[in-house]
N, C-alpha and C positions, 0 to 999 in steps of 0.2 A: 660762610656768611652769604646769604642770597641778597643781591642788590635789586631793588624793586622801584620802578616808576609807577606811581599810583594815579589813576584817573577816576574821578567821581565828584559828585556835587552835594546831594542832600544828606539827611540824617542817616539813611541806610548806608551810605558810603562812609560817613564819618565814623561809625562804629567799627567798620572793617579796617579803616585806616588806623584807628586807635589800637586795635589788636596787633597790627603790623609794627607799629611804633614801639609797643611794649615788649615785643619778642626779641630776645637777645640774638637770635639767629638770622634776623632780617634787618637790612638797612634800607630805609626809604630814601632814595637819592633825590627825588623831586615829586611834586604833586601838580597835576593838571586839573583844573576845575572851570566851571562856567564863570563868565564875568559877573561882577557885583551887579545887583539889580535893585531898583527902587521898590520899597516895601511900605505898605500901609497908606493911609490917607495923605500923609505928609510926604510920601514918596521918598523916604530916607534911603539913601544908597547903602545897601546891606551886603556884606560878603557871604558866600556860601559857608555852611558849617565846616566843610572840609578845609577851606582856606584858613579859617580861624584856628583850627586844630594844628594845621601844618606850621603856621607862623608861630604858634605857641612853642613848638618844638624846634624852631630854627630851620625848618625845611623849605627849600626854595619852591615858590609857587608860580605857575604859569597860568594865564587866563586868556587864551586866544579866542577871538570871536568864532573862528573856525579852525579845526585842527588840519584842514586841508590847505591852509595858507602856507606858503613856502617857508616863511620864517618859523612857523610853528613846527613844521615837519623837521626842519634843520635843528631846532632846539632839542627835539627828541633824539635824533640820530647822533648828536654829538655826546650823548650821555651813555656811559657803559652801564648795562644792567643785565640781570639774568632773566627777569620777567617784567611784563607790564600787566598790572592788575587793574581791571576796569569794573566799576560798580556804579550803575545809574549815572553815568557821565553826561549823557544827553547829546553826544556828538558821534558821528561816524568816523571810524579810524581809516585813514587812507592806506593803500597797499604798502607803501614804504615803511610806515610805522608797524604794520602787522608783521613785516618781515624782519624788523629790527631785533625782536626777541619774542618768545612765546607770549601771546596776549591772552590772558585768562579773564573771562567775564563771569560775574556772579549774577545770574538771572533768577528772579524770584518766582519761578514756576517750574513745573516738571516738564521740561522741553521734550518734544516739540510743541507741547500745548502752551498756548498763550505767549507766542512771540510778540514783542512789541512793548508799548509804553505803560500799560496799566495791568500787569498780570495779577497783582494782589486783589485789586478791586474786581477784576473779571471773575476770579475764582469764587468770590463771595456772591456776585451778581448771579452766577450760574448755580448757586446752591451747592457747590462742591463740598465734600466732607474731608478732602485732603489736598494738600499742595506741597510745595517744597522749594528748594534752591538748587539750581543746576550750575555746576562749574563746567565751563566749556572753553575750548580753544577757539578764539575768534577768527572768522574769515571775513570776506567782503560783504556777506549777506547780513540780513537783520536777524540776529539770534539763530543763525543757521549752522554754527560751527560744531565740530565733533565734541561729544559729551565726555568729560573726564570723570565726573562723579555727581550723583544726585543724593541729597538728603531730604527725606520727606517728613511731613508733620501733619497732624490732624487739624481740621478747622471745626471749632465748636459751633453748634447750631445757632447760638446767640452771639458768637464772637464778632466784635466790631473790627473795622479795618485797622484802626490804630493799634489794637491788641495784636492782631495777626502780623502787622508790619513790624512790631517790636520783636515778636517771636522769630520771624524770618531773618531779621537783622542779625540776631545773635547766632542763628544757624549759619548764615552766610559768613560771618566773621570767623567762626571755628572751621568751617569748610575751607576757607581761603588758606589758613595756616596749614591744614592737613595737605591740601593739594601742592602748595609750594614746597613743603618739606619732603613730600613723598612723590614728587612729580615723575621721577624715573620709573616708579613701580606701577603707574597707571597706564592703561592702554586705551586712548580715546576711541570712542565708537561713533560712527556717523549717525546723524539723525535720520529718521524716516520722514521725508518731506510729505508723504501722502497722509500722515497723521497730524500735520501741522495745523494749528489754529492761530488767529491773530487778534490782538486787542489794540484799540486806538488810544490816542491821548484824550484824557477826559476834559470836557468843557463845561462851562457853567450850565449850558442848556441841558446837559445830561441829567441834571438833578430834578427836572420837571417830572411830576408823577401824576398818575391817575389811580382811581380806586377800581382798577380792573381785577387784578389778582392779588390776594393778600400776601402770599409768599413772595411774589415778585416785588411788591412794594416794600415789604420788610427787608428783603435782601438789598434793595436799592438804598434803604435807610442805613443798613449796616455798612455798605460799601462806600457811601458818599457822605458820611458824617465824620469830620466836620465840613469837609469841602468836596464838592460844591454845595452840599446840603440837599435836602429833599423838600420840594415846595410844590404847591398847587398852582393852577393857572391864575388864581387870584393873587398869588404872591405869598400866601400864607405858608410859612416854613414849619415842617413837622420836626420838632427838635428832640422829642423823646417818645419812643413808641415801642411796641412789641407785637408779636403775632398772637392773635386771639384764637383764630380757627383757620385751618387751611382748606376747609370745605364749606359747603352751604352757599346758596345763592341769595344775595341781598341787593338792595338798590345801591347804585354807585354813590358812596359818600353819605349814605343814610345813617343817622345817629341812632344806634340800637339801644344804648344804655349809657347812663352817666353816673359815675361814682367818683373816686379819686382820679380815674382816667375815664375817657369816653370810648366806648366800643363803636367803631365805624365800619359799616358794611361795604363790601366790595362785590363785584359781579360773581367772584368766587372767593369765599372765605371772609374773614374780618380781621381788623387790627385794633389794638388799643392805643390811643393817642393820649399822652399824658402832659406834654408841654408843647406849646406852639409859639411862633413869633410872627405877628402881623407885620406887613410892610412898614418900615420906618418907625417901628415901635420895639419895646423891650420884650424879651422872652417872658412867657407867663404860663401858669397852669391852664389846662384846657377848660376847667370849670369856670375860671374867671373870664376867659375869652367868650365862652358860650353865653354866660350871664350878660356880658357887655353887649353881645349881639342879639340878646333875647331870643335865642334859639335853643332847642333841646331835643328830646327823644322824638323821632319820626321826621325831624327836619333834616336838611342836607348840609353837610360841612363842605364848603366850597372855597 
């Protein structure tokens, strides 16, 4: 029986924790997750998905503001465990915790590519055709530890971030069990730092878009829907769209055709926009929006 301390916060981590709880060969002795946060307009204090799952199964939950706090470190060190599993926890582990037991992190990229906070979105933004999950031994760096095993998967050309997120979540859950049960048979390999790339935490401002390059705009839509969304300088949100053409030079934002969707030109290529949401209004079909604005073919969508 492998005793595991689990550290994670969002849905990605919840699925991995669920797999660990369900396995007869693993005992989850405790869970560490981020503090509850206010959510929505009413700012209702909401627990992370991982916390809710752990409490449902009677597992002790810790929510330190920082794992570097002395009390937080001591709480980890007093618990006997064979492994510490970390998945999208959102906090840096101090050296004392890293030395307490092998710390295994499940990172949603093919390391050393896309170290950092948004690897799934970054793969889509860059138009990658494959990605994966890396199981690694954690060290004091940011996603710099030795690689235990990588599981790869393809990225569909129209695959949205939520679809890819779900796919990688299931891969990560299965990979976690594999690594824990066969840990002694794997020989971790050092990453090549010269090949490392990084991705930052996504902000609302990242969703702002221009009609420069159609493929870039479409990939931004795939990566940032539903959050932070893709919107124009005017605040108009592009809620449903697809790539029309990856080549050809058109005026930025020029309306080329209107049917069920509207084909909008870019400096390079064009996109089809089907649904939009004006500032402070409900989402609507692009045709209704254009009719309301009394604009059409040859005008500019801004």
